[in-house]
Structures are given as C-alpha cells and as structure tokens.
C-alpha positions, -999 to 999 in steps of 0.1 A, spaced: 75 243 210 86 213 229 123 205 224 127 173 206 154 160 229 130 161 258 107 136 244 127 116 218 142 85 233 179 78 231 190 47 212 178 14 227 204 -9 242 197 -35 215 202 -8 188 232 11 203 259 -15 194 249 -12 158 254 26 159 290 22 171 318 24 146 323 -14 147 285 -19 142 284 5 113 313 -13 96 296 -46 100 264 -34 86 282 -19 56 300 -52 50 268 -72 52 248 -50 28 248 -75 -1 254 -107 19 236 -139 9 212 -150 36 216 -186 25 252 -184 36 246 -168 70 257 -197 91 292 -198 77 294 -160 76 284 -157 112 310 -183 123 337 -163 105 326 -129 118 324 -141 154 362 -146 153 367 -109 152 334 -94 167 312 -101 197 286 -128 190 258 -105 201 268 -78 177 272 -102 148 237 -116 155 222 -81 156 240 -70 125 229 -100 105 193 -96 116 193 -59 107 210 -66 73 183 -92 65 155 -67 74 172 -40 53 173 -63 23 135 -70 27 128 -33 31 143 -24 -3 111 -33 -20 92 -7 0 118 20 6 143 16 -22 180 10 -18 189 46 -10 166 48 21 164 12 32 201 8 38 202 38 60 172 28 81 167 5 110 138 -20 113 120 -46 134 105 -77 117 70 -64 124 80 -29 113 92 -41 78 60 -61 73 36 -33 84 54 -2 70 40 18 42 61 19 11 77 52 3 57 59 -29 24 55 -10 35 75 20 48 103 -2 14 104 -20 -4 106 13 19 134 26 11 153 -6 -26 150 0 -22 164 35 -2 193 19 -28 199 -8 -58 202 15 -43 232 32 -42 229 70 -31 264 81 -22 298 68 13 303 82 41 281 95 44 244 92 13 225 99 15 199 127 5 163 121 4 137 148 12 102 135 -4 76 158 9 40 156 39 54 138 58 21 136 94 25 123 85 59 109 78 54 72 49 78 71 66 102 96 96 105 73 75 115 43 53 139 63 85 155 76 100 157 41 67 174 30 74 202 55 51 191 84 61 193 120 55 157 131 48 141 164 50 103 161 35 81 188 39 44 194 37 23 225 67 0 218 100 15 232 123 -1 206 100 9 177 100 45 190 137 46 192 140 33 157 114 57 144 133 87 159 166 76 143 150 70 109 133 104 108 164 122 119 185 103 93 162 106 63 146 140 70 174 160 86 163 194 72 126 190 81 108 209 109 116 193 143 101 159 147 92 144 181 87 107 189 66 99 220 62 65 236 26 62 246 -6 42 242 -24 61 214 -58 56 230 -47 75 262 -24 100 245 -35 136 251 -42 150 217 -51 184 232 -16 188 248 4 216 234 14 218 206 -20 206 194 -20 189 159 -37 204 129 -44 168 116 -39 132 126 -26 102 107 -36 69 122 -23 35 111 -40 9 133 -24 -25 137 -42 -50 114 -24 -81 124 -27 -102 155 -13 -135 168 -33 -154 142 -25 -133 112 -45 -106 94 -74 -89 112 -104 -84 89 -129 -68 114 -121 -31 116 -134 -30 152 -107 -56 160 -79 -32 148 -56 -18 174 -70 8 180 -105 0 166 -116 19 136 -145 36 155 -119 50 179 -97 63 151 -127 79 133 -137 98 165 -101 109 171 -99 124 136 -133 141 140 -122 156 173 -90 171 157 -110 181 126 -87 167 99 -68 135 92 -64 102 75 -68 66 87 -50 38 69 -72 7 65 -72 -26 47 -84 -23 11 -110 -49 16 -131 -28 40 -168 -30 32 -181 3 18 -209 5 42 -184 9 71 -170 41 56 -185 71 76 -206 95 56 -184 125 66 -152 107 53 -138 102 18 -124 68 9 -93 64 -13 -80 31 -26 -43 32 -37 -25 8 -60 12 9 -68 25 -7 -100 -9 -24 -104 -10 -40 -69 -36 -26 -44 -17 -16 -13 -41 1 10 -71 23 15 -73 56 34 -103 73 50 -99 111 48 -117 138 68 -114 176 68 -142 193 87 -136 228 73 -131 218 37 -102 228 14 -79 253 29 -55 279 14 -26 256 8 -11 251 -27 -32 229 -48 -60 228 -23 -86 226 -50 -73 194 -66 -66 178 -32 -98 187 -15 -115 161 6 -151 154 -4 -172 136 22 -188 105 8 -166 104 -23 -148 73 -35 -114 76 -52 -90 52 -69 -54 64 -71 -28 47 -93 9 51 -85 35 58 -96 17 80 -121 -5 96 -94 -36 94 -115 -69 96 -96 -104 84 -107 -133 98 -87 -168 82 -86 -197 99 -103 -224 78 -90 -230 59 -122 -253 28 -123 -238 -6 -130 -228 -11 -166 -250 -33 -188 -241 -69 -194 -233 -75 -231 -217 -101 -254 -179 -104 -255 -165 -79 -280 -131 -78 -296 -114 -63 -265 -114 -72 -228 -104 -47 -202 -91 -57 -168 -96 -27 -144 -69 -18 -119 -74 -33 -85 -79 1 -69 -107 8 -94 -124 -24 -85 -120 -19 -47 -134 16 -50 -164 3 -70 -156 25 -99 -158 -1 -127 -188 18 -141 -168 49 -145 -142 31 -166 -168 12 -186 -185 45 -195 -151 59 -206 -146 28 -228 -182 27 -241 -182 -9 -229 -202 -33 -207 -197 -62 -184 -193 -98 -195 -213 -108 -164 -231 -88 -138 -209 -102 -110 -175 -101 -128 -153 -69 -130 -142 -75 -166 -152 -49 -192 -157 -57 -229 -159 -34 -258 -157 -36 -296 -131 -8 -299 -97 -2 -282 -94 30 -263 -63 38 -242 -70 42 -205 -47 42 -175 -74 26 -153 -75 -8 -171 -53 -32 -191 -66 -41 -226 -65 -75 -241 -75 -85 -277 -97 -116 -275 -92 -143 -302 -114 -171 -288 -144 -175 -266 -149 -211 -254 -171 -229 -230 -151 -241 -200 -133 -273 -211 -97 -280 -202 -92 -307 -228 -103 -284 -255 -81 -256 -242 -51 -280 -241 -57 -290 -277 -60 -254 -289 -28 -243 -271 -9 -272 -286 -22 -265 -320 -10 -229 -318 24 -237 -302 18 -219 -270 45 -225 -245 41 -194 -224 6 -190 -208 -6 -162 -186 -36 -174 -166 -61 -149 -151 -92 -158 -133 -122 -142 -119 -152 -162 -108 -135 -196 -114 -123 -221 -88 -94 -233 -110 -59 -225 -97 -35 -210 -123 -6 -232 -114 -27 -263 -116 -40 -253 -150 -5 -246 -164 6 -280 -151 -22 -298 -168 -17 -280 -201 19 -295 -205 28 -264 -225 52 -266 -255 62 -241 -281 74 -205 -285 42 -186 -287 25 -168 -258 -11 -163 -248 -34 -152 -220 -64 -171 -209 -92 -158 -187 -111 -183 -167 -143 -165 -158 -181 -164 -164 -199 -149 -193 -236 -142 -187 -234 -167 -159 -218 -196 -178 -182 -208 -171 -161 -196 -200 -125 -195 -213 -114 -163 -231 -82 -166 -250 -62 -136 -262 -32 -114 -259 -23 -80 -244 -34 -53 -268 
C-alpha cells in the first residue's frame, strides 16, 4: 500500500496561513459574519492582522456560508473551498447515497474496496466514500484543489481507510498502477468559460472517455447532467436520476461488469444494464422502469399529480400513472390526472376545482371573487412567466390557491386547485 504522505500534497501557500493559530481564530470569528458588512469588517480586522490573511479568511468564510446548503453546518464550517469547488461539489446527501450504492453492489470479498475518484474537486464525494469504508484515491489536476481535498478528507473522515490525493491529469493518470482500483467514480467538469456545458462530449474529460475508463476497470459511476438525452446512455450502463427535497440534482451512469457481488445488500443495490431509475432523497426511495407504454390522454379528473423531477427525467411517468390508475392531460405534458386520490411518494397531488381556457382576465376575476392573495403558479407547456402572472393578477385577500398554466389535449388551459 502506498503511504499517503508520499502522494498527498502539503498545505498550499495560500491555504497555510488559514491553518495557523491566528488564521483559525479569524475563521472562527467570521463564521456568522454578514457579507454585506465586509468592507467595514475588513478595515477593522486589518488593524490587528495581516491584510493578506484577512482577505483569505473573509473569502473562505463566504465560501463556507455558501457551502452550508450542500454540506450542512457541521461539515461546511470545518472544510475549505474554492469558488469553483463550492459550485461544483456534490451535496452530502447525494454523495452519501452514491457511496451507499457502491457499497451495496459488492466490489470485493475481503478488505476495503478501492475506489479512484477522478476529478475529485474539493473532496465531497471522496469524503463520503471514505466514510463508507472505501480506500479512496482522489485525483485532480489543480494543485490548490488537491491540497484542499486532502485536508477535507483527513478532517471529515479521520477514521476511514487511508485516503490518497494525487495531482494529475485524469486522462493520463495510470489506472493500472498499484494499488489498482476496484471501481471508478468520475465527475467530469460540466462548466466552461461561457457557463454550463450541455454536450457530454465537451465535458472535461468527455463522456466517451469516462465510459471507456469505467469499462476498463470493470465497475464505476459517472456523474452527468440530468438533462442528458437517453439515447446517449450506453446499453451496458444503468442510468439513475436523483432528486433531493424535490429538486433534481444530477444523474449517474452506473456500470458493473460482473454483476452484483457478495457485499451487504447486493441484491437491492445491483446495477442492471439498460435500466432507468429515479431516486428521491432524503427518503432514499427508488422507482425503476418497467418498460410501460405511454399513459393514455384523458379528461381532467378531480386530482392532478405532479411527478417528481427525477421521475420525469428518468421517463418513468408511465410507472407513476399506472400506480395511480391515471392518465395524462396531454400527450406532451408530464401531469397525471385521476379521479381518486392515492398517496404516492413519486408525485405531489392537487385537488382541482376549476378548468378554464387560458384567459388572464377571467383568472384575475375568479381570484378576486374568491379572495385569493397567495397564488402558487406552476407551468408546463406555457410561455407565461409566473412572476409576470402574479404581478398582473394584483392579488388581494387571505385565501391561497395554485394555478397550473398548461395544455389539456393540446389546448392552452388554466387549472385552479390546491394541494391535496
């Protein structure tokens, strides 16, 4: 086994001052600071501390505050970040779910399985993989990012198997070098100088390279944008779309050449080539496709169901409609309608009170008549922007309602109702 100190970089010069006693005291003092008051705060702190240290501490404090949404207060305020690292990092709940799937597929009989985390960033996934008991090798080409990742893994997973951080270009990194991994996790960069990258072959590294790397090792997962076209998913990979708290966060392509192994739970976590999954966090519920045909289009019933975004991205609306004994309101719209209410974790139910042809004047009059002052606007298949609609409605009153701007059997329609 390679000693971690041989390949794990020491703290970067830009990070080292923050690790000093003075730097740690500054970070602690800035934990709950108000970014809007930074100018006055920086002026005051520079009277007693070096200007460079104050600037570094304020920048890191801002990043930690942003990171709380992904990592929670307990972890975020012990971690270090770069601006890009905060933006691209996987939130803890998703990374922990993914680490659990790696554990469930069963990678080896004895000893901790080895996972190489390519494009590791600040270490969000490496931390959860280490916490799950894997021996992790994390690889990134940016030196400061590597140093931050090493510190974050050591801090948040101190009792895990030894973790190694390597500075390298992942496309030239020798995956066969001892100790060879049992699986790969790859998180290609999906942002460039002009913003998000939508073409998977423009990822860094390209999706095709990542797919071949996982095939070569024999097992692994590739993090991708949830909007990936289904036809780009290789036949020997499973695709999983993940939402957290109702928001779609990412998709993962899974591959395991030898099928489920002997690990705990290997049956429930087995990777099925060609399968499509939707996983809802924090509950950890998973819906798997059954190859059902598209649901029929029918008239609007008493209830409207809005499927979770992961269900829609995974093209599993038919599975939910079948569970609800429902149909679609339009062949191109992912709203399910049914006459009865059936609890399901995979969709939110609304009781529909009115179905109206699209007419904003009529909607305004109806809302005023019913004293609606709080309006939730949902749209699918409509060009109207929710904020513009609310502004034009000039809402007054104490009642609340939900309006769906959509199409019913091809016709622009307004559905008014309330959460069931």
